[in-house]
C-alpha positions in Angstrom: -25.0 59.3 -11.3 -23.8 55.8 -11.9 -25.3 52.8 -10.4 -24.0 50.0 -12.2 -21.6 48.5 -9.5 -22.8 46.8 -6.2 -20.4 49.2 -4.2 -22.3 52.1 -5.4 -25.4 50.8 -4.9 -25.3 52.2 -1.5 -27.0 48.9 0.0 -25.7 48.0 3.7 -24.4 51.0 5.1 -22.9 49.1 7.8 -20.4 47.8 5.4 -19.3 51.6 5.2 -17.3 51.2 8.4 -15.6 48.0 7.3 -14.5 49.2 4.1 -13.0 52.1 5.8 -11.1 50.0 8.3 -9.6 47.7 5.4 -8.4 50.8 3.4 -6.5 51.9 6.6 -5.2 48.5 7.4 -4.2 47.7 3.7 -2.9 50.8 3.2 -1.3 52.9 6.0 0.2 55.3 3.3 -2.5 56.6 2.6 -3.0 58.4 6.3 0.7 59.5 5.9 1.4 61.7 3.5 3.7 65.0 4.4 1.4 67.3 2.9 0.0 70.2 5.0 -3.5 68.9 5.0 -2.8 65.9 6.9 -1.3 67.6 10.1 -4.6 69.8 10.2 -6.5 66.6 9.7 -5.5 64.6 12.3 -5.6 67.6 14.6 -9.1 68.0 14.0 -10.4 64.7 13.4 -11.1 63.9 16.8 -12.7 67.0 17.9 -15.0 66.3 14.5 -15.9 62.7 16.0 -16.9 64.3 19.2 -19.0 67.4 17.9 -20.2 65.1 15.5 -22.1 62.8 18.3 -23.0 65.2 20.1 -25.0 66.9 17.4 -26.4 63.8 15.9 -27.7 62.4 19.0 -28.1 65.6 21.1 -26.1 65.3 23.8 -28.4 63.8 25.9 -31.2 66.7 25.2 -34.2 66.3 22.8 -33.4 67.0 19.0 -34.2 70.5 17.6 -37.8 70.3 15.7 -38.0 71.7 12.0 -40.3 74.7 13.6 -37.7 75.5 16.3 -34.4 75.5 13.7 -33.4 79.3 12.8 -33.4 80.9 9.3 -30.4 80.9 7.6 -28.8 84.3 6.1 -29.6 85.2 2.8 -26.4 83.8 0.3 -25.6 81.6 3.4 -25.8 78.2 1.0 -23.7 79.6 -1.6 -21.1 81.3 0.4 -21.2 77.8 2.4 -20.5 75.7 -0.5 -17.7 77.9 -1.8 -16.0 77.8 1.5 -16.8 73.6 1.0 -15.7 73.8 -2.5 -12.8 75.8 -1.8 -11.5 73.2 0.9 -12.0 70.1 -1.2 -9.9 71.5 -3.9 -7.2 72.6 -1.6 -7.0 68.7 -0.1 -6.9 67.6 -3.7 -4.2 70.0 -4.4 -2.7 69.5 -1.1 -2.5 72.6 -0.1 -3.4 74.0 3.4 -7.2 74.3 4.4 -7.8 78.1 5.0 -11.0 77.2 7.3 -11.4 75.6 10.6 -12.5 71.6 10.2 -14.8 71.9 12.7 -16.5 74.9 11.4 -16.7 73.1 8.0 -18.2 70.0 9.0 -20.6 72.5 11.1 -21.4 74.4 7.8 -22.4 70.5 6.3 -24.6 69.9 9.0 -26.4 73.3 8.5 -27.2 72.8 5.0 -28.3 69.3 5.4 -30.7 70.3 8.4 -32.1 72.8 5.8 -32.6 70.3 2.8 -29.5 71.4 0.6 -28.3 67.6 1.1 -29.5 66.7 -2.4 -27.7 69.4 -3.8 -24.6 69.4 -1.8 -24.2 65.7 -3.0 -24.6 66.7 -6.6 -22.2 69.3 -6.0 -19.4 67.5 -4.1 -19.7 64.3 -6.6 -19.2 67.0 -9.4 -16.0 68.3 -8.1 -14.8 64.9 -7.3 -15.4 64.0 -10.9 -13.7 67.2 -12.5 -10.8 66.1 -10.7 -10.5 62.6 -11.6 -11.3 63.3 -15.3 -8.3 65.7 -15.2 -5.7 62.7 -13.4 -6.4 61.0 -16.7 -4.6 62.8 -19.1 -1.2 62.4 -18.5 -1.6 58.6 -18.2 -2.9 58.4 -21.9 -0.1 60.6 -23.1 2.6 58.3 -21.1 4.9 56.0 -23.7 4.4 52.6 -23.0 4.7 49.5 -25.3 3.0 45.8 -23.9 5.2 44.0 -22.3 6.0 41.1 -25.2 8.3 44.2 -26.2 11.8 43.3 -28.4 13.4 45.6 -25.6 13.0 43.7 -22.6 15.2 46.6 -20.4 13.8 49.5 -21.4 10.6 48.1 -21.9 10.7 46.8 -17.8 11.5 50.2 -17.1 8.9 51.9 -18.9 6.5 50.2 -17.4 7.7 50.2 -13.6 7.7 54.1 -13.8 4.2 54.1 -15.5 3.0 51.7 -12.6 4.7 54.0 -9.8 2.7 56.8 -11.1 -0.5 54.9 -11.4 0.1 53.6 -7.6 0.6 57.0 -6.5 -2.5 58.5 -8.0 -4.4 55.7 -6.6 -3.2 56.3 -3.1 -3.8 60.4 -3.3 -7.2 59.6 -4.1 -7.7 57.3 -1.3 -6.0 59.7 0.8 -7.7 62.7 -0.7 -11.5 60.7 -0.5 -10.9 59.7 3.3 -10.7 63.6 4.4 -13.1 64.5 2.1 -15.6 62.3 3.8 -14.5 63.4 7.3 -15.7 66.8 6.2 -18.8 65.9 4.7 -19.5 62.9 7.4 -22.9 64.1 8.5 -24.2 64.4 4.6 -22.6 60.5 4.3 -24.5 59.3 7.7 -27.8 61.3 7.3 -29.2 61.7 3.5 -26.8 59.5 1.6 -28.0 56.6 4.4 -31.1 57.0 3.8 -31.1 56.9 0.1 -30.7 53.5 -0.9 -30.0 54.5 -4.7 -26.9 56.7 -3.7 -23.3 55.3 -3.3 -21.6 56.5 -0.3 -18.8 58.9 -0.5 -16.2 56.7 -0.2 -17.8 54.2 -2.8 -18.3 57.1 -4.9 -14.7 58.1 -4.8 -14.3 54.2 -6.0 -16.6 54.4 -9.0 -15.4 57.4 -10.5 -11.9 56.3 -9.9 -12.7 53.1 -11.8 -15.2 54.9 -14.5 -12.8 57.4 -15.3 -9.3 55.8 -15.0 -9.0 52.5 -14.8 -11.7 51.7 -17.3 -9.9 53.2 -19.8 -8.7 50.9 -22.2 -5.2 52.0 -23.2 -4.6 52.8 -19.0 -6.0 49.2 -18.0 -3.9 47.5 -20.4 -0.5 49.2 -19.6 -1.5 48.6 -15.9 -2.4 45.2 -16.5 0.7 44.6 -18.7 3.0 45.8 -16.3 2.0 44.3 -13.3 2.4 40.9 -15.8 5.7 41.8 -16.8 6.7 42.5 -13.2 5.5 38.6 -12.0 7.3 37.2 -14.9 10.2 39.0 -13.7 10.0 37.8 -10.3 9.2 34.3 -11.7 12.6 34.3 -13.5 14.3 35.0 -10.6 14.5 38.5 -10.4 13.9 40.9 -7.5 10.8 42.7 -7.6 8.7 45.7 -5.6 6.1 43.2 -3.7 4.6 46.3 -2.2 3.7 48.0 -5.6 2.2 44.5 -6.7 0.7 44.6 -3.5 -0.8 48.0 -4.0 -1.5 47.7 -7.4 -3.4 44.5 -7.1 -5.4 45.7 -4.3 -6.5 48.7 -6.1 -7.9 46.4 -8.9 -9.7 44.3 -6.3 -11.3 47.1 -4.2 -12.6 48.7 -8.3 -14.0 44.9 -8.4 -12.1 44.8 -12.1 -9.8 41.9 -10.7 -11.2 39.2 -12.1 -12.2 40.5 -15.4 -9.3 42.5 -15.8 -6.3 40.9 -14.5 -6.9 37.3 -13.1 -7.8 35.6 -16.4 -5.0 37.2 -18.5 -2.8 36.3 -15.5 -3.7 32.7 -15.3 -3.6 32.2 -19.2 0.2 33.5 -19.2 0.9 31.2 -15.9 -0.4 28.3 -18.0 1.6 29.0 -20.9 4.9 29.8 -18.7 4.4 26.3 -16.9 3.1 24.3 -20.4 6.4 25.5 -22.0 8.7 25.2 -18.9 7.1 21.3 -18.1 8.0 20.2 -21.5 11.6 21.7 -21.4 12.5 20.4 -17.7 11.4 17.0 -18.3 13.7 16.6 -21.1 16.6 18.2 -19.7 16.4 17.0 -15.7 16.6 13.9 -13.9 13.0 12.9 -11.8 14.1 13.8 -8.6 15.6 17.2 -10.0 12.5 17.9 -11.8 9.8 17.1 -8.7 12.1 19.4 -6.5 11.6 22.2 -9.0 7.7 21.6 -8.7 8.0 21.7 -4.8 9.5 25.0 -5.2 7.2 26.3 -8.2 4.1 25.3 -5.8 5.8 27.0 -3.0 6.5 30.2 -4.7 3.1 30.4 -6.4 1.4 29.6 -2.5 3.8 32.7 -1.3 2.5 35.0 -4.4 -0.9 34.5 -3.3 -0.4 35.5 0.7 1.8 38.6 -0.3 0.2 40.1 -3.2 -2.6 38.3 -5.3 -6.1 38.3 -4.1 -6.9 35.0 -2.4 -9.5 33.7 -4.6 -6.6 33.6 -7.1 -4.9 30.9 -5.3 -7.3 27.8 -6.7 -7.4 28.1 -9.9 -3.4 29.5 -9.8 -2.1 26.4 -8.2 -4.6 24.1 -10.1 -2.4 25.6 -13.1 0.6 25.1 -12.2 -0.1 21.2 -10.5 -1.6 20.8 -14.0 0.8 22.1 -16.5 4.3 20.5 -14.4 2.4 17.5 -13.2 -0.5 16.3 -14.5 0.5 16.5 -18.1 3.8 14.4 -17.4 2.5 11.9 -14.6 3.3 8.6 -17.1 6.7 10.6 -18.6 7.7 11.2 -14.8 7.0 7.5 -13.6 8.7 5.9 -16.7 11.5 8.2 -16.4 12.3 7.8 -13.0 10.2 5.5 -10.6 11.7 2.4 -11.3 15.0 3.7 -10.3 14.1 5.5 -7.2 12.7 2.1 -5.6 15.8 0.6 -6.9 17.9 2.5 -4.8 15.5 3.2 -2.1 15.2 7.1 -2.1 13.0 7.4 0.3 13.0 11.3 0.5 12.4 11.2 -3.1 9.6 9.0 -3.0 8.0 10.6 -0.3 8.3 13.7 -2.5 6.3 11.9 -5.4 3.8 10.4 -3.9 2.9 13.9 -1.9 3.0 15.7 -5.5 1.0 12.8 -6.8 -1.7 13.2 -4.5 -2.3 16.7 -5.5 -3.1 16.1 -9.1 -6.5 14.4 -10.1 -5.8 10.5 -11.3 -1.8 11.2 -9.9 -2.3 8.3 -7.0 -3.7 6.0 -9.5 -1.1 6.3 -12.0 1.7 6.1 -9.2 -0.4 2.3 -7.7 -0.2 0.9 -11.1 3.6 2.0 -12.0 4.2 0.6 -8.6 2.2 -2.7 -8.5 4.0 -3.1 -12.2 7.5 -3.0 -10.3 7.0 -5.2 -7.8 5.6 -7.4 -10.4 8.6 -7.3 -12.4 11.4 -7.2 -9.8 9.7 -10.3 -7.8 9.2 -12.5 -10.9 12.9 -11.7 -11.6 13.8 -13.4 -7.9 11.2 -16.6 -8.3 11.7 -17.1 -12.1 15.4 -17.8 -12.3 16.4 -21.3 -10.9 20.1 -20.3 -10.7 18.6 -17.5 -7.5 16.8 -20.6 -6.0 19.3 -20.7 -3.0 18.8 -17.3 -2.2 15.3 -16.5 -2.9 13.3 -16.5 0.1 15.9 -14.3 1.5 15.8 -12.3 -1.2 12.2 -11.8 -1.1 11.7 -11.1 2.8 14.6 -8.2 2.1 12.3 -6.9 -1.2 9.2 -7.2 1.1 11.0 -5.3 4.3 11.8 -2.6 1.5 8.5 -2.6 0.0 7.0 -2.2 3.5 8.9 0.6 4.3 8.2 2.5 1.2 4.4 2.1 2.3 5.0 3.0 5.4 7.1 6.0 5.2 6.5 7.4 1.6 3.1 6.3 0.7 1.6 7.0 4.7 0.0 3.4 4.6 -2.3 4.3 2.1 -4.7 1.5 2.1 -5.2 0.9 -1.9 -1.1 0.7 -2.0 -1.0 -1.9 0.9 -3.7 -3.8 -1.1 -2.3 -3.7 -4.3 1.1 -4.6 -3.2 -0.4 -7.7 -1.5 -1.8 -8.6 -4.6 1.4 -7.7 -6.6 3.4 -9.9 -4.4 0.6 -12.9 -4.5 0.5 -12.3 -8.2 4.3 -13.1 -8.9 5.0 -15.3 -6.2 2.7 -18.0 -8.0 4.4 -17.3 -11.2 6.5 -20.3 -10.7 4.1 -23.0 -9.4 5.3 -24.9 -6.1 9.2 -24.1 -5.9 8.6 -21.2 -3.7 6.3 -23.1 -1.4 9.2 -25.5 -1.2 12.0 -23.2 -0.7 9.8 -21.5 2.1 9.3 -24.6 4.0 13.1 -25.3 3.4 14.2 -21.7 4.6 12.0 -22.2 8.1 14.2 -25.6 8.4 17.3 -23.7 8.4 15.8 -21.0 10.8 14.7 -23.9 13.3 17.6 -26.0 13.1 20.3 -26.5 15.8 23.4 -24.7 15.4 21.5 -21.6 14.0 23.0 -19.0 16.1 22.0 -16.0 13.9 19.2 -15.1 16.1 17.8 -14.4 19.6 14.6 -16.1 20.7 12.8 -12.4 19.7 14.5 -12.0 16.6 13.5 -15.7 15.7 10.4 -14.8 16.5 10.0 -12.1 14.3 11.7 -13.8 11.4 9.0 -16.6 11.6 6.3 -13.5 11.6 7.8 -12.3 8.2 8.1 -16.1 6.7 4.3 -16.5 7.6 3.5 -13.2 4.9 5.3 -14.5 2.0 3.3 -18.0 3.2 0.2 -16.2 2.9 0.7 -15.3 -0.6 1.4 -19.1 -2.0 -1.6 -21.1 -3.5 0.2 -24.5 -3.2 0.2 -24.5 0.6 0.3 -28.4 0.5 3.9 -28.2 -1.1 4.8 -26.3 2.0 3.4 -28.9 4.3 4.7 -31.8 2.4 8.5 -30.2 2.7 7.9 -28.5 5.9 6.7 -31.8 7.5 10.0 -33.8 6.0 12.4 -31.3 7.5 10.3 -31.5 10.9 10.6 -35.1 11.0 14.5 -34.8 10.6 14.8 -32.2 13.1 12.7 -34.2 15.6 14.3 -37.7 15.1 17.9 -36.7 14.2 17.7 -34.2 17.3 18.4 -31.1 15.4 15.4 -29.2 16.5 17.5 -25.7 18.2 14.0 -24.8 19.8 10.7 -26.5 21.2 9.1 -23.5 21.8 10.1 -21.9 18.5 8.8 -25.2 16.8 5.5 -24.8 18.2 5.1 -21.5 18.2 5.5 -21.9 14.2 2.9 -24.8 14.3 0.5 -22.1 16.3 1.0 -19.6 13.6 0.5 -22.2 10.9 -2.7 -23.1 12.7 -4.0 -19.8 12.9 -3.2 -19.1 9.1 -4.6 -22.1 7.6 -6.5 -23.8 10.3 -6.4 -27.1 12.6 -6.9 -29.6 9.8 -3.4 -28.2 8.3 -1.2 -29.0 11.3 -3.3 -31.7 12.9 -0.5 -34.4 11.5 2.6 -31.9 12.6 0.8 -31.7 15.9 0.9 -35.5 16.0 4.4 -35.7 15.3 5.0 -33.7 18.5 2.8 -35.7 20.4 4.5 -39.1 18.9 7.8 -37.7 20.3 6.4 -36.9 24.0 4.6 -40.4 24.0 7.9 -41.8 23.1 9.8 -40.4 26.0 7.7 -41.7 28.5 7.9 -45.4 26.7 11.8 -45.2 26.9 11.5 -44.2 30.6 9.7 -47.2 31.0 11.8 -49.6 29.0 14.8 -48.6 30.9 13.5 -49.5 33.8 12.3 -52.8 32.1 15.8 -53.2 31.1 17.5 -52.7 34.7 14.9 -55.3 36.0 15.8 -57.6 33.6 19.7 -58.1 33.4 22.7 -56.1 33.5 23.3 -53.4 31.1 24.8 -54.1 27.7 27.5 -52.4 25.8 24.6 -50.2 23.8 22.1 -48.1 25.2 19.1 -48.1 23.1 16.7 -45.1 22.7 13.3 -46.0 20.1 11.3 -43.5 18.8 7.5 -44.7 18.1 6.0 -43.1 15.1 2.2 -43.0 14.0 2.2 -43.8 10.2 -0.4 -41.6 9.4 1.5 -38.4 10.9 5.0 -38.8 9.3 6.3 -38.7 5.9 6.6 -42.2 3.9 9.9 -43.7 4.4 10.8 -46.5 2.3 12.1 -49.2 3.9 15.3 -50.7 3.9 16.6 -53.9 4.6 20.1 -53.5 6.3 22.5 -56.0 8.2 22.6 -55.0 11.8 24.9 -56.3 14.1 24.1 -59.2 16.3 24.0 -57.0 19.4 21.4 -54.3 17.8 19.3 -57.2 16.7 18.8 -58.7 19.8 18.0 -55.3 21.4 15.2 -54.7 18.8 14.0 -58.0 19.4 13.7 -57.5 23.4 12.0 -54.0 23.0 9.5 -55.4 20.4 8.4 -58.0 22.9 8.1 -55.1 25.7 6.4 -52.8 23.6 3.9 -55.4 22.1 3.3 -56.6 25.4 2.1 -53.2 26.7 0.1 -53.0 23.0 -1.2 -56.0 21.6 -2.5 -55.6 18.2 0.0 -53.2 16.6 2.7 -53.8 14.3 6.3 -52.4 14.4 7.9 -51.7 11.3 12.1 -50.7 11.8 12.6 -47.6 10.1 16.5 -47.3 9.7 16.9 -44.2 7.3 17.1 -41.4 10.3 18.5 -43.9 13.0 21.9 -42.2 14.6 24.2 -43.2 16.9 27.3 -42.3 19.0 30.5 -44.4 18.5 33.7 -44.7 21.0 36.8 -44.7 18.8 40.8 -44.9 19.5 43.2 -43.3 17.7 47.1 -42.9 18.4 45.9 -39.2 19.6 43.6 -40.8 21.7 39.6 -41.4 22.6 37.3 -39.8 20.2 33.3 -39.9 20.1 31.5 -40.1 16.8 28.3 -38.9 16.4 27.2 -40.7 13.2 24.1 -42.0 11.3 23.0 -45.6 11.6 24.2 -46.2 7.9 27.6 -44.6 8.9 27.9 -47.1 12.0 27.5 -50.2 10.3 30.4 -49.0 7.8 32.4 -47.8 10.8 31.8 -51.1 13.0 33.3 -52.9 10.0 36.8 -52.3 10.6 36.7 -53.6 14.2 37.1 -56.7 12.1 39.7 -55.6 9.6 41.8 -52.3 8.4 40.7 -52.2 4.9 37.8 -53.1 2.7 36.5 -52.4 -1.0 33.4 -50.8 -1.8 31.9 -54.0 -2.9 32.6 -55.7 0.3 31.5 -53.1 2.2 28.0 -53.5 0.3 27.5 -56.9 0.5 28.3 -56.7 4.7 26.0 -53.7 5.2 23.1 -54.4 2.7 22.7 -50.4 2.6 21.3 -49.5 -1.2 24.2 -48.6 -3.8 23.4 -44.5 -3.7 23.0 -44.4 0.2 26.1 -46.4 0.7 28.4 -43.9 -1.7 26.7 -40.9 0.0 27.8 -42.5 3.6 31.4 -43.2 2.6 32.1 -40.0 1.1 30.8 -38.2 4.2 33.3 -40.8 5.9 36.3 -40.5 3.8 35.8 -36.8 1.4 34.4 -34.9 4.3 36.3 -32.6 6.7 36.4 -35.3 9.4 38.2 -37.7 7.4 38.0 -41.2 9.5 38.5 -43.3 6.2 41.0 -43.2 3.7 39.8 -43.7 0.0 42.5 -45.2 -2.6 42.4 -43.5 -4.9 41.6 -40.0 -4.0 38.9 -38.2 -5.6 35.8 -36.5 -4.4 33.4 -39.1 -5.6 33.1 -42.7 -4.8 33.3 -45.3 -7.9 33.2 -48.7 -7.9 36.4 -50.9 -6.7 37.4 -48.0 -4.4 39.0 -49.1 -1.5 38.5 -47.9 2.0 41.6 -48.3 5.5 40.8 -47.0 8.6 43.0 -43.7 9.5 44.7 -44.7 12.2 46.5 -41.2 12.3 43.2 -39.5 12.7 43.5 -36.2 14.4 40.9 -33.4 15.6 40.7 -30.7 18.6 37.1 -31.5 19.2 36.5 -34.9 21.4 33.1 -35.5 20.1 33.1 -35.4 16.2 29.7 -34.8 14.4 29.8 -36.5 11.0 26.1 -37.6 10.6 25.1 -34.0 9.0 24.6 -36.2 6.1 21.2 -37.0 7.6 19.9 -33.4 7.5 20.9 -32.8 3.8 18.2 -33.4 1.3 19.1 -35.9 -1.7 17.5 -35.3 -5.2 15.5 -38.8 -4.8 13.9 -37.3 -1.5 12.8 -34.3 -3.2 11.5 -35.8 -6.2 9.5 -38.3 -4.0 7.9 -35.5 -1.7 7.2 -33.6 -4.8 5.6 -36.6 -6.4 3.4 -37.2 -3.2 2.0 -34.4 -3.1 0.8 -34.4 -7.0 -0.7 -37.5 -6.0 -2.5 -36.4 -3.2 -3.9 -33.5 -5.1 -5.3 -36.3 -7.3 -6.9 -37.8 -4.3 -8.2 -34.4 -3.2 -9.7 -33.7 -6.9 -11.4 -37.3 -7.5 -12.8 -36.7 -3.7 -13.8 -33.1 -4.5 -15.8 -34.4 -7.9 -17.4 -37.2 -6.1 -18.8 -35.0 -3.6 -20.1 -32.5 -5.8 -21.7 -34.8 -8.3 -23.2 -36.6 -4.9 -24.8 -33.3 -4.2 -25.9 -32.2 -7.2 -26.7 -35.8 -9.4 -26.4 -33.9 -12.6 -23.9 -31.2 -13.6 -22.3 -29.5 -17.0 -18.8 -29.8 -17.3 -18.1 -25.7 -17.0 -20.3 -25.8 -13.9 -18.6 -28.9 -12.3 -15.2 -27.1 -13.3 -16.0 -23.1 -11.3 -17.5 -25.2 -8.3 -13.8 -27.4 -7.9 -12.3 -24.1 -8.5 -14.1 -23.3 -5.5 -13.4 -26.2 -3.3 -9.8 -26.9 -4.0 -7.2 -24.8 -2.2 -4.1 -25.8 -4.9 -4.0 -24.2 -8.2 -4.7 -26.7 -10.9 -5.0 -26.2 -14.6 -8.3 -27.3 -16.7 -6.7 -29.9 -18.4 -5.4 -31.8 -14.9 -9.5 -31.8 -14.0 -10.3 -33.0 -17.1 -8.0 -35.8 -16.7 -9.5 -36.8 -13.4 -13.2 -36.4 -14.6 -12.4 -39.0 -17.2 -10.5 -41.3 -14.8 -13.7 -41.2 -12.6 -16.0 -42.0 -15.8 -13.7 -45.1 -16.9 -13.9 -46.5 -12.9 -17.9 -45.8 -13.0 -18.4 -43.1 -10.6 -20.7 -40.7 -13.2 -21.2 -41.1 -16.6 -21.9 -38.6 -19.7 -24.8 -37.9 -20.9 -25.9 -39.6 -24.0 -27.6 -36.6 -25.6 -24.9 -33.9 -24.2 -21.4 -35.0 -23.8 -20.7 -32.2 -21.9 -23.3 -33.1 -19.3 -22.6 -35.5 -16.4 -24.8 -37.8 -14.3 -23.4 -39.3 -10.8 -23.6 -43.2 -10.4 -24.9 -44.4 -7.0 
């Protein structure tokens, strides 16, 4: 009697019911056989169950004691076994049973009650074993070649016929064992249950089928190869009998040979198939198409597990597909297709790539690195090219929006992707020092300047928030501050600010980002403007009390020098009326604020001029320099460039810009002779009496808002000068605290304290400068050691 398998050990008889239920559920066809035996079994089986319970449990009365049992007639055991043997053979031969099923059940109970259980069990086992052994012969003789044969069609046909025969044999065996167990149920629930080493009748049937049929090398090889051939055909797109596969694989699982005989070989073949398929398709297909194929394959294999494979195969099977179709080609997929997908913003394909790569070990990390490189490469191309400076900030904002959308939708807001995106932006935006900071400041200026009709207040707020994100990535924030301050001053002084609320909103954003020290001067500029309004209210009242109002209405802004950008003073020749008014205001102001010094800044002064032409009256909104030039034409109709220069005192390059705006722009109040876009020495300018314009008030002072090359250079130089002062102050501060310090430690400490990028060579120059000015000295023995000089 075999006892090698767990099922045959007979332990845990409570599992018997579950095993039987599983068989009934998984193989409904067992109980749907059309033989004559099945009808009588179904009719009597319910009666058997009732009878069985009555007899085992005594129907409420005490069971019979051994001494009360009647003696069996002579030859009863042999006669009874002959009947039972005949019934079993009838079941095995699918013929009708001559005896009543209840009578057979009663006979088994009688034999068991008279200590014939052991003999009965052995006899039953022998009958079943003889029958199973007889089943193997047709299968051994069945012609069938291994499934790698050169004639696939005939091979597949033979294989299918063989599989159907082995499946029919298995189904018959299960149905027969269920019926046999129904007759020998008393034996199964008494004698077998009490002997832990004996397998139940059902388990005995499984053991016999396994030992004599499936363990036969030839039968097993044919069965496994046939199953693998069917799966291979299904993978290549053919329709196959899935219920046959489900039944056969269920058989292998029930017989506990699934893992060793089938699964290992199945996974090995799967591995080979997908390794070859992955190599081939990576060459033939584009990345989106390839990823679609991988998803399809994973879905198909998942469906196989649900439909006919054992659940335990799922993990190694899916891992095998992922490894061969994805894991082995991660770098190739990314190099071949990621840049293209990102360039074209292919959101569904990127989502699929992220989902598939997340399934594979190292997949996300590979995607992360290639994605970071893409951001750096794409961003560097925007930042590094001076020809694209005009659109740099807008391009960066659009690129950031696109990348944010990919992170949000495709990469599921994965924190690692978010953080690396920020690091990548910071890396490429600082590859070109200072210029991005300058252009971001100018972009803010374009958005906050009056006449910007693009956005509502809400949209403007959103735009400023996006610009602040770029601002965070910049190392040289002092460059941004310098240009922002210069542009803010122009917006405030020339009255070109679109909205005070928007200005203050931007200021609060900068304060939140960089601290109060960063925005203190900018806030001071706003305070100066508000104080100037109050002063002008009092000045107007003062003028009304003094005398009748003059032809000029003067407005003055009082600026604290430390808050505002530095302007180069320019001595120009103002008309006497303006000079007189300046003196009146100076007397008024110093009378209220003694001890202060006023310095007039003409660069950003502006005026409204009234003029008369043949077409009628017009008003011009002009800069102070434009005003001085136009007022000359009250004294005459034409002047040369040199005459205008002498009369106004305006600096040469500034005068050329001013005349260009009056004679070569859209509103040509003056006529230049000879004609041309550039103002040259010797050019003459005439008053244009024929001037026409559809508007009554015409703005010609946009020139004041345009940045000159000189302005740009001087602002940048001022930033570098300020940086030198900050480096000097930081070195002195560190040395004063430490007294003695080595060069490398000093440089390291400076990098920690300074808030802008600086090169080691620049630090060395500042250290040498401080040594020359006796703030510190070198150690006599060790040149790399410095001492603070008090």
